[in-house]
C-alpha positions as CSV (number, residue, x, y, z in Angstrom):
1,M,0.0,0.0,0.0
2,A,1.4,3.4,-1.0
3,T,2.0,6.0,1.7
4,M,0.7,9.5,1.6
5,T,4.2,10.7,0.6
6,E,4.4,8.2,-2.2
7,K,1.0,9.3,-3.5
8,R,2.2,12.9,-3.8
9,T,5.0,12.0,-6.2
10,N,4.7,11.8,-10.0
11,G,6.2,8.4,-10.4
12,Q,9.6,9.9,-11.2
13,G,10.5,10.9,-7.6
14,Q,9.3,14.5,-8.1
15,R,6.7,16.0,-5.8
16,R,3.3,16.2,-7.5
17,L,1.9,19.7,-7.6
18,S,-1.1,20.5,-5.4
19,W,-4.3,21.6,-7.3
20,D,-3.6,25.2,-6.1
21,E,0.0,25.1,-7.5
22,Y,-1.2,23.5,-10.7
23,F,-3.8,26.1,-11.5
24,M,-1.7,29.1,-10.3
25,S,1.1,27.9,-12.6
26,I,-1.4,28.0,-15.5
27,A,-2.5,31.5,-14.5
28,E,1.2,32.5,-14.6
29,M,1.5,31.1,-18.1
30,V,-1.7,32.8,-19.2
31,A,-0.3,36.2,-17.9
32,K,2.4,35.9,-20.5
33,R,-0.2,36.7,-23.1
34,S,-0.9,40.1,-21.5
35,T,-0.5,43.1,-23.9
36,C,-0.2,45.9,-21.3
37,P,3.5,46.5,-20.3
38,R,2.5,48.0,-17.0
39,K,1.4,44.7,-15.4
40,S,0.9,41.2,-16.7
41,V,-2.0,39.4,-15.0
42,G,-3.4,36.0,-15.7
43,A,-6.6,34.3,-14.5
44,V,-8.0,30.7,-14.6
45,I,-11.6,29.9,-13.6
46,V,-11.9,26.3,-12.3
47,K,-14.7,24.1,-11.1
48,A,-14.4,20.4,-10.0
49,H,-10.7,20.5,-10.9
50,Q,-11.5,21.4,-14.5
51,I,-10.5,24.6,-16.3
52,L,-13.6,26.5,-17.4
53,S,-12.0,29.7,-18.8
54,T,-8.8,31.8,-18.8
55,G,-8.1,35.5,-19.3
56,Y,-5.3,38.0,-19.3
57,N,-5.3,41.8,-19.3
58,G,-5.4,43.1,-22.9
59,S,-7.2,45.6,-25.2
60,I,-10.7,45.4,-26.5
61,R,-11.1,42.8,-29.2
62,G,-10.0,44.4,-32.5
63,M,-8.3,47.4,-30.9
64,P,-4.5,48.0,-30.9
65,H,-2.7,46.7,-27.9
66,C,-0.7,48.9,-25.4
67,T,2.4,47.1,-26.6
68,E,1.7,48.6,-30.0
69,V,0.5,52.1,-29.3
70,G,1.2,52.7,-25.7
71,C,-1.0,52.9,-22.6
72,D,-4.1,55.1,-22.3
73,M,-3.4,56.6,-18.9
74,E,-6.0,58.1,-16.5
75,N,-5.1,58.9,-12.8
76,G,-2.1,56.6,-13.0
77,H,-4.0,53.6,-14.5
78,C,-4.1,52.2,-18.0
79,V,-7.7,52.3,-19.1
80,A,-7.2,50.7,-22.5
81,T,-7.1,47.1,-21.1
82,I,-9.7,44.8,-19.8
83,H,-8.6,43.0,-16.7
84,A,-7.7,39.3,-16.6
85,E,-10.6,38.4,-14.3
86,A,-13.1,40.2,-16.5
87,N,-11.7,38.6,-19.6
88,A,-12.0,35.2,-18.1
89,L,-15.6,35.8,-17.2
90,I,-16.3,37.3,-20.7
91,Q,-14.8,34.2,-22.3
92,A,-16.9,31.9,-20.2
93,A,-20.1,33.9,-21.1
94,R,-19.2,34.1,-24.7
95,Y,-19.1,30.3,-25.0
96,G,-22.0,29.6,-22.6
97,V,-19.9,28.2,-19.7
98,A,-21.5,28.6,-16.3
99,V,-19.1,29.7,-13.6
100,D,-21.5,29.7,-10.6
101,G,-19.7,28.0,-7.7
102,A,-16.3,28.1,-9.3
103,A,-12.9,29.3,-8.1
104,I,-10.6,31.7,-9.9
105,Y,-6.8,31.7,-9.7
106,V,-5.3,35.1,-10.5
107,T,-1.7,36.3,-10.4
108,A,-2.8,39.6,-8.7
109,S,-5.7,40.1,-6.4
110,P,-8.8,41.6,-8.1
111,C,-9.5,45.3,-8.2
112,W,-12.8,46.4,-6.7
113,N,-14.6,46.4,-10.0
114,C,-13.4,42.9,-10.9
115,F,-14.2,41.7,-7.4
116,K,-17.8,42.8,-7.8
117,L,-18.0,41.1,-11.2
118,L,-16.7,37.8,-9.7
119,A,-19.0,38.0,-6.8
120,N,-22.1,38.5,-8.9
121,A,-21.0,35.8,-11.3
122,G,-21.1,33.3,-8.4
123,I,-17.3,32.8,-7.9
124,Q,-16.9,31.2,-4.5
125,R,-13.1,31.2,-4.1
126,I,-10.5,33.7,-5.2
127,V,-6.8,32.6,-4.9
128,Y,-4.4,35.4,-5.7
129,K,-0.6,35.4,-5.8
130,E,0.1,39.0,-5.2
131,F,-2.0,41.5,-3.3
132,Y,-2.9,44.5,-5.5
133,R,-4.1,47.7,-4.0
134,D,-7.7,47.4,-2.9
135,T,-8.5,46.4,0.7
136,R,-12.2,46.6,0.1
137,T,-12.1,43.1,-1.3
138,L,-10.6,41.8,1.9
139,E,-13.4,43.4,3.9
140,T,-16.2,42.4,1.6
141,A,-15.4,38.8,0.7
142,P,-16.4,37.3,4.0
143,K,-19.7,39.3,4.0
144,V,-20.7,37.8,0.6
145,G,-19.5,34.3,1.3
146,I,-16.4,34.4,-0.9
147,I,-13.1,32.7,0.2
148,L,-10.4,35.2,-0.7
149,E,-6.9,33.8,0.0
150,E,-3.3,34.4,-0.8
151,F,-1.7,31.6,-2.8
152,K,0.5,29.4,-0.6
153,P,2.8,27.0,-2.5
154,D,2.9,23.4,-1.2
155,S,-0.7,23.6,-0.2
156,Q,-1.5,19.9,-0.2
157,D,-5.2,20.0,1.0
158,D,-6.5,22.7,-1.2
159,P,-10.2,22.7,-1.8
160,A,-10.3,23.8,-5.4
161,P,-14.0,23.7,-6.5
């Protein structure tokens, strides 16, 4: 009978990634598609250990990218891009994929507007790698039943929906 440690290897002696590590590594790869040089963010929406949708920050479909024409700045923020979380939700909606009850893995915590979108879409768990600016998300998440947590590598008992 295999021990718990043996079950957590990939058969080649390497530690098998936890679900959180797996999905966050995919979010990091998705972020490499970002077209805003100010910040590259990737997002992966997951339910029952299956990827439903991905998104990265980039321009409106059909419009030039920040990497091509520069950023459109207002109050210190680029307003030309759609955020990764919003793009992941849009992709799911575009293809008729329900995200109610899902989790999202994102390389930077959601801004207030993206947090509101995620909450109303029924996202139940947000795992972020880097905290980004807005503390309202930290205060509001428990009030609306969302688990908002910082990514912790080596999390072996992660509850990815």
